[in-house]
Every structure is written in structure tokens, then in C-alpha cells.
Phi, psi and omega in degrees: 000132180293142181294136177264134178259149177288084189235169174242142179301139179299328182295333181262356189296332183292335184258356180277144176284148181282138180257158175301152189299333181297335181259357183286134177242163174291134181266118180293123183295152170284138178149212189239121175295141180259005177086018180230159181234149180219147178289137179235125186289336178286314177283340183060036176193174177285137182230158180290141174278117182236126182243146177301315170247125187297349183241004181229134178216151176256144184219130175234130175248136172289118181274190185281156163270111195273077178239353183199174180290147175287153177238181187287346170295316174295319182302315181297322179295309185288328175295316181294321177294323177298320179296315180297317178298318179296322179296314179302317184284314190267324183263328182254003172057042178258131173278101188265122175263111187256141176222153177220138177263137177250119177275101181249012170226117186192161180306315185292324178292318179297319179297315179296323178299315180293317182296322184263357181055044181236138177306140185300329178297320180292321177301312182297316181296320180300310185282334174292317178301316179296321180300314181292327175296317178298315181297320178296320180294339178263008180059039176268126182292135181286140179298153181289328181233131176240124179246129178248139183303317184298338180270354188232033180297317180294326176296317179294321178301314180296322180296311181295318182299320180295320179295323176294313182298328180271007178061030173263352178218160182222151180261134179266173185298330182275359179097005174282159177233130180240145172280133181270102185291341178289343178274000178229087186299341180276007181301129181105005186288336178284328180218103189298324179277100185285147176269191185279352181080200182284170181301152181303138182210125183298336183281341183282140178282324182224149186295335181273351178299145183230156187283128169267329181216132182256129181298151183297140172235145181306136177087355180258153175297146184214153176229141182274124177238169181296334180264355177140170180279153176161206181213164184292150168281160186299311189294323185289336184301309182297314182302314182295317181291320178296316181298324178294319185277315189248356178083212190271357182222139182231136180282299184240134174232123191234156176172182178290158181298334179292345180271351183304314174222130009265349192300304183290326176301315181291323176300313181298317183296307184290328180288319176297319179294319181295315184269355182058051178230169182261340179216124184262297177265126182283328184223118176263126181249110182244127183262135179293160181290157168268126183250148172232151178052060178082246186259016182276122178290140174280122180204157180294327180294329179273355179055039179238029184272157174233127182288161181293318174300325177294319177302314187285350171285333183261325185221150176285163178296329178294320179296316179296319179294324177297320177299321178292322180294330183270007176239150178288133186298334184275344185264159173300147179242131180272136173251114182206162177304323182293317180296316182290326177295317179298317179299319179294322179296318177299314181299317181294326177300317178294317182293321176297316181300314182297322178289319179296322179296319179298316179295318182298313184292328184259020180281179183260042180299141179268342181281156179280148181289148178231168185267329179056085184305323183299319179295318180294324176294320176300318179297314181297317179297322179293318178300315180293317181294321181292319178296321178295320179295319180291326177289339181263073176063037170057051184278083182287334180298319177296320179300315180297317178297318178297320179294320179297319177296319180298312181288333175297316178293322179294322179298322179299322179291314182294327186256016177293152180284346181284171179264012179296147186224118186232068184293323185295306179297325180294319178296318180296320178294315179299320179294319180294315180299315179299315180298315180298310186291319180289328176293327175290349177106006175281138181274331180055030178262149176289157184287178182293348179301332183290345175283343179263315180256120181297136178302318182295324179295316179295319178302315181298316180296315181295319179295318179297314180298321180298317179297314179299318183294319180296319178296320180293322178297318180294328180266355184056044181271096185297326182294315179292321178298321177296321178296322177297321178295322179296318177298316179301314181293323179295318178297322180296323177294340177263018176070030174234115181258127182260137177246117184264146169208174184291329185264321183217161168234138179228174182214156173220155173279142178235160182282000000 
């Protein structure tokens, strides 16, 4: 029996009185369960994913504030969100409509504009263009809808005006507009331990009230509104743009864990007040920080960031994505040489297996092929276990471990001393592994080195070395074996790694 949550029907939510946040529970949406569960910060546990239409869902990601280059902390967040979106679409058969907001009006952009003596619009355009190039280099799918604050000023104006008219917000003497958190008793439901709110301001009625509109200051961009000149506050921008695109209800709202409070808390509060509902976003997806040197968060303020182009000089995008796949999206992820080395080793194991499988299936075996029920049973069990793991809060780490176990068992069959030949199950496993990894967003392509070194030339060299090495092993010729090792090491220095076994030798390109 599915667990029942202490909830109120969404259809009745408009007439229910709002309760203090300590009593607020996650409201189970009306609709159809898709058979998957996701962690929800309001419920503080995993809850069923329920969609109004079982095959259609809306998704909004908080995009960058485009005042500087993105770093790999941002990369880990967006790669993990990309993986979750791919799982929803490809494994759970959801038609996902994705949107992302770009903050191109903000304090930091204005500061960079003043420092560089460049119009704030140019600053924003430069770094947004760079952001999309970085996302493409990481094989992150671009959202279907992109909303920029500068394009939605009238939308934001209407949003703020309605809150003022409904007495959920108030205008101060300087022309700023604040959301009145006392008019929304559920404030704090995303993060029960409330912080101090915005900086102290004599115009604010309550310390937790937050700015919807900031009064004009000399040298800053400004727009004339009925309540005064100024510019939008950060939190209201996303709510207004999402409401325009998706209406009064949103399925998934995603971002880094640092946005849970106050940004997402404030979004939920003002959006519920605007639409007169009790729950706006049904599922909040928060990604853990990327850490360096133990528990240190990677951030620009700590000056410990690594740019995405710098990352890709050291590691391929596939290696970085593999590191993301082997960590839980909600937990902090460590970035270190050891973590990246492990990710590269995992990736190479898969690439070696796929090449070995191709060689095995296309060899000149004289025996007839067989099906080998045990191998097919292993494949079926892995498929079932992986689907269950993905349905359980997108547990990709378990999937990667299951795949490694599967190819390990397949390798034992391929490299067995017997003359048994099982092309069908090996092909099916190779196809499944390829499908899983590419669906997760891995490209599994060889590096640019292959444009310099012909694949056929490398194949010939590896095959020749393999023949020489086997003869040397049979004669126990240490001198020839040492020469084979020198060739292997030399090839590795040329970004070609050789994998030896008694039956075959294969190779992959490495970064």
C-alpha cells in the first residue's frame, strides 16, 4: 500500500486556511503516479512522483547570474540535473518540458559593468554566450525554453502589482516593494531552520521580508513603475517568468542546494500568495555542492574555482560526467585527483569491454555460437535492478556498479580458456551497456588523438604486439616481454592505452 501523507486535496486548497509552517506538510498532487520516488525537502523524505498527465511534466532550473565565467561547481550541478532529466525522459517515459531562467539584471552584473565600464547588457550577453558554450562542451542538453529577466520586465511588473493590490506586499517610502512574510504563515516550509533574512532595513516591517522591487540608485538600470523607479529583486524574477510559462502549478523546480533558502523559499511564498494556492512547486530538486580539499565548498568568494575549459584540458567531459554519475545528486561531491582517476578507470573499463566485445563477436571461432542462459539471466537481473535504482530517487551510482559487475562477468566468459562461443548474449550486453551510458549523456567517443593516429594503424600495431607478446610468454622471453612493455608505455604517452589479456588485446584513447 502506498504511503499516505497528511495532505489536503489541491482542489480544496484555495478554501483552506493557511497553517504555520511547523504544521505544513507536503501536499500530494492529484494525478497519476509514474512508479518513481524522489526526495522532497518539505516532506523530508522520498515521495511518489505524481503528474497531472502521467506522460507530461514541467521543469524549471534556476540558471546562472551572468556576471562571470561558470566554474566546475556549476558544471557538477547542471550535469547532474541533465542526468535526471534524461532519466525522466528516456527511462520513465515522461515528456519533459524544460525551462531555465537567466538572471541578466543583478547587483553583481551592475558591479561588473561599473568596474569594466561596459554596459550591463553587454556584460550579461558575453557571459551568457560563454555559459552556453560551456554547457555544450559538457554535453548538457539545452532547455526548450529560456527566459531572461530583461525580456520579462512587464511580466514582473504585473506580478508585483497583484501582490501589492492583494496586500501581500507593501511599498516603502523610497519606492521599494517588499513581500510581507506575515501574510504567508507557511513561510519556512522548505527549510525549517530559518536564517536571518535580508540585510537590516528601516523600511522593512519584518526581518524576514524580502525585496520584490528595489528602489532606483544612481548609475543603475531603472524602470518606471506606478509605485516608483527601480529594478526587480532576484527572487521575484523566477516566479514571474515561471508563472508566465507554466501557470499556477509547476512539477519540478531545480537548482543547487544553496538556493533552497532563501531563494526557493521566497519563490514558493510569493508564488503561492500570487496564485492563492497552498503548494506551487510539487518537487524541489536540490543538488549538493562540489567540494575541494575536504569539506571546502567550491565558490568564487573562496577563490578556489576551476573553470570549465580548465577542467576539459585535464579530463574529458565523459570522465567528469562519470564522476557525477557515481555520486548521489543530493550529496556533496568531492573533486580531487583520486575521484577523477577512479571515474576515468570506470569509463575505460566500459570502453575496453565494448571494444573487446566487438573483437570477440567478430573473431574467427570455429565453434558454433550458443546462448548461455546464465549470461542472459545476469543481463535481465541487471536491467531490472537498474530500473528500480533509477525509480528510487535517480540512484545512478548503483546503476554504474551494476554495469561494472555485468561486464566483469561477461569478460570472464569472453576470456575463458575454453572454446565456447556466445556471441548473442555478449552482443546484447554490449548493446545494453552502450544504451545505458549514452542515455546518461556519455558520448563514448574517442578523443581527438584519433584524427592524428589512424584507428587502423593502431589496430595493426596492437595486434602485432599481441602476437609477439603471446609468443614471448610461451617462451618466457623476458627481453621481448620488456620490449612489449616499452611499446605499451610509449603508446600510453601518446594517449593510447592498451589492455592485455591472454586471448585478445584492445585499446582506447585516453585524455
